[in-house]
C-alpha positions in Angstrom: 0.0 0.0 0.0 1.3 3.4 -0.8 1.0 6.5 1.4 -1.6 9.2 0.4 -0.8 11.4 -2.5 -2.5 14.7 -3.2 -3.2 17.1 -6.1 -5.3 20.2 -6.6 -6.8 22.1 -9.5 -9.3 25.0 -9.4 -11.0 27.6 -11.5 -13.3 30.5 -10.8 -17.0 29.7 -10.9 -20.0 31.1 -9.2 -21.3 29.3 -6.2 -25.0 28.7 -6.5 -25.7 26.1 -3.9 -27.2 26.8 -0.4 -24.9 28.3 2.2 -24.6 25.1 4.2 -23.3 23.0 1.3 -20.1 24.5 -0.1 -17.1 22.4 0.8 -17.6 18.7 0.6 -15.2 15.9 1.4 -16.0 12.6 -0.4 -14.5 9.4 1.1 -14.7 6.8 -1.7 -14.9 9.3 -4.6 -14.8 6.8 -7.4 -17.7 4.6 -6.3 -20.6 4.4 -8.7 -23.0 6.4 -6.4 -20.3 8.9 -5.4 -19.5 9.8 -9.0 -23.1 10.8 -9.7 -23.4 12.7 -6.4 -20.2 14.7 -7.3 -21.6 15.6 -10.7 -24.6 17.1 -9.0 -22.4 19.0 -6.5 -20.2 20.2 -9.3 -23.1 21.7 -11.1 -24.0 23.5 -7.9 -20.5 25.1 -7.9 -19.3 23.3 -4.8 -15.7 22.9 -3.7 -14.8 19.2 -3.5 -12.0 17.1 -1.9 -12.0 13.6 -3.3 -10.4 10.6 -1.6 -10.0 7.2 -3.3 -7.3 4.6 -4.1 -6.4 5.3 -7.7 -4.5 8.5 -8.6 -5.2 8.0 -12.3 -8.9 7.6 -11.7 -9.0 10.5 -9.4 -7.3 12.7 -12.0 -10.0 11.7 -14.5 -12.8 12.5 -12.1 -11.1 15.8 -11.1 -11.0 17.0 -14.7 -14.6 16.0 -15.3 -15.9 17.8 -12.2 -14.1 21.0 -13.0 -15.6 20.9 -16.5 -19.0 20.5 -15.0 -18.7 23.6 -12.8 -17.0 22.7 -9.5 -15.2 25.7 -8.1 -12.3 23.7 -6.8 -11.4 20.0 -6.8 -8.6 18.6 -4.6 -7.6 14.9 -4.6 -6.0 12.5 -2.1 -5.0 9.1 -3.3 -5.1 6.6 -0.4 -6.6 3.2 0.6 -9.4 4.2 2.9 -9.6 0.7 4.3 -6.0 1.0 5.7 -6.5 2.6 9.1 -2.8 3.5 9.3 -3.4 6.1 6.6 -6.4 7.8 8.2 -4.4 10.3 10.3 -2.6 11.5 7.1 -5.8 11.8 5.2 -7.5 13.7 7.9 -4.4 16.0 8.3 -4.5 16.8 4.6 -8.1 17.7 4.7 -7.6 20.0 7.7 -4.6 21.7 6.1 -5.8 22.0 2.5 -9.6 22.2 2.9 -10.2 24.1 6.1 -13.7 25.0 6.8 -15.2 22.0 5.1 -18.9 21.7 5.9 -19.9 18.2 4.7 -18.3 14.7 4.7 -19.8 12.0 2.6 -18.6 8.4 3.2 -19.4 6.3 0.1 -16.9 3.4 -0.1 -17.5 -0.3 0.6 -17.0 -3.8 -0.7 -19.4 -6.7 -1.4 -17.8 -10.2 -1.3 -19.7 -13.3 -2.4 -21.5 -14.6 0.6 -20.3 -18.1 0.0 -16.7 -16.9 0.0 -17.3 -15.2 3.4 -18.8 -18.5 4.8 -15.9 -20.5 3.6 -13.1 -18.2 4.6 -12.6 -16.3 7.9 -10.1 -14.0 6.2 -12.7 -13.0 3.6 -15.3 -12.5 6.3 -13.0 -10.3 8.4 -12.0 -8.3 5.3 -15.6 -7.5 4.5 -16.4 -6.5 8.1 -13.2 -4.3 8.2 -13.8 -2.5 4.9 -17.6 -1.9 5.4 -17.6 -1.1 9.2 -14.4 -1.0 11.1 -12.4 1.3 8.8 -15.5 3.5 8.2 -16.2 4.0 11.9 -12.5 4.7 12.6 -12.3 7.4 9.8 -15.6 9.0 10.7 -14.5 9.3 14.3 -11.7 11.7 13.3 -14.1 13.9 11.4 -16.7 13.8 14.1 -14.3 15.1 16.7 -13.3 18.0 14.5 -16.9 19.0 13.6 -17.9 18.6 17.2 -15.2 21.1 18.3 -16.2 23.5 15.5 -19.9 23.0 16.3 -21.0 22.9 12.7 -21.2 20.5 9.7 -22.8 17.4 8.4 -21.6 13.8 8.2 -23.4 11.5 5.8 -22.6 7.8 5.2 -23.9 5.3 2.7 -24.9 2.0 4.4 -27.5 -0.3 2.9 -31.0 -1.6 3.4 -29.2 -5.0 3.7 -28.3 -3.9 7.2 -31.9 -3.7 8.4 -32.3 -7.5 8.7 -30.0 -10.4 8.3 -30.7 -12.6 5.2 -29.0 -15.8 4.3 -27.9 -14.5 0.9 -25.8 -11.6 2.2 -25.8 -11.6 6.0 -22.0 -10.8 6.3 -22.2 -7.7 4.1 -25.6 -6.8 5.8 -24.2 -7.2 9.3 -21.3 -4.8 8.5 -23.7 -2.2 7.0 -26.1 -2.7 9.9 -23.3 -2.1 12.4 -22.4 1.1 10.5 -26.0 2.3 10.7 -26.1 1.7 14.4 -22.8 3.5 14.8 -24.2 6.5 12.9 -27.3 6.5 15.1 -25.2 6.8 18.2 -23.0 9.4 16.5 -26.1 11.4 15.6 -27.1 11.5 19.2 -23.6 12.5 20.4 -23.2 15.3 17.9 -26.7 16.7 18.2 -25.9 19.1 21.1 -23.0 20.5 18.9 -25.4 21.2 16.0 -23.6 18.7 13.8 -26.0 16.7 11.5 -25.5 13.0 10.8 -27.4 11.4 7.9 -27.6 7.6 7.4 -28.2 6.8 3.7 -29.8 3.4 3.0 -30.0 2.7 -0.7 -31.8 -0.3 -2.1 -29.9 -2.3 -4.8 -28.3 0.2 -7.2 -26.7 -0.4 -10.6 -23.0 0.0 -10.0 -19.8 -2.0 -10.7 -20.1 -3.5 -7.2 -23.5 -5.1 -8.0 -23.0 -6.0 -11.7 -22.5 -9.6 -10.9 -25.8 -10.0 -8.9 -28.9 -11.6 -10.4 -31.4 -9.1 -11.8 -28.8 -6.3 -11.6 -30.4 -4.7 -14.7 -33.6 -4.0 -12.6 -31.8 -2.2 -9.8 -32.2 1.6 -9.3 -30.2 4.0 -11.4 -27.3 5.7 -9.5 -28.5 9.1 -10.9 -31.8 8.8 -9.1 -30.1 7.8 -5.8 -27.6 10.7 -6.2 -30.4 13.2 -6.5 -32.0 12.0 -3.3 -28.6 12.2 -1.5 -27.8 15.7 -2.7 -31.3 16.9 -1.6 -30.7 15.4 1.8 -27.2 17.1 2.0 -28.7 20.4 1.1 -31.5 20.1 3.6 -29.4 18.5 6.3 -32.3 16.0 6.7 -33.7 13.4 7.1 -31.8 11.6 9.8 -32.2 8.3 7.8 -32.7 8.4 4.0 -34.1 5.4 2.2 -33.5 5.7 -1.6 -35.5 5.1 -3.7 -38.0 6.0 -1.0 -40.1 2.9 -1.6 -37.5 1.0 0.4 -38.6 2.6 3.6 -41.9 0.8 3.3 -40.4 -2.4 1.9 -38.0 -2.7 4.9 -40.7 -1.8 7.4 -42.7 -4.8 6.1 -39.6 -7.1 6.1 -38.8 -6.1 9.7 -42.3 -7.2 10.8 -42.0 -10.8 9.4 -41.9 -13.1 12.4 -38.5 -14.8 12.8 -40.1 -18.3 12.7 -41.2 -17.5 9.2 -38.3 -15.3 8.1 -35.6 -18.0 8.7 -37.4 -20.3 6.2 -37.3 -17.7 3.4 -34.6 -18.4 0.8 -33.7 -14.8 -0.2 
């Protein structure tokens, strides 16, 4: 693993977005959903700081967002799952992007459930990427925002974390743990005026889900991105299901008795 590398480009553009949403840090900037969110933010004239593993991919995204209207785009190439790099990432954000008002965490990984069942190493890797590293990194940003008494933290979890299913319970348990972490963080930061938004998408057409059955029927990332940007602008709701039908679907799923639920094959 290499240490974080950074770059910056900017050009003058009018800022048309709401006052609360000007400087956004995106952790996992090359994920399918994040790419669409960033395009919306660029059109709003936001300043962006993008963190992801690939310097080459970050450079491509940086150029694209500047062309779409972003007033500034900084990049930091680092493996977000590697906790030993978190302090360096956070230090770069504070030095180069002071006054940031929003943090969006959008990275994760979905292993094949059967692989996680067969290998403890695969299981631990999935839990680490989707929960442990995310909680560790958000803790750094939470302390800074709490001290400044302003800002918004948003993180993409999944409806898979609402109830354990045999087809993806390892991934779902990691996302469920992250959702629970965010719930506690929301309570902790509320007195400081810092908002915490839990984003729970249903299945979305992204490279991470291309291998799944019926992937062509999943939600388009553009639709999900619009919902996320709207929530970031409004600093609400506390929990965003997107598309919104999933709020009702998961409410129904949660009320299925366990004696019946354990017999279902999905």
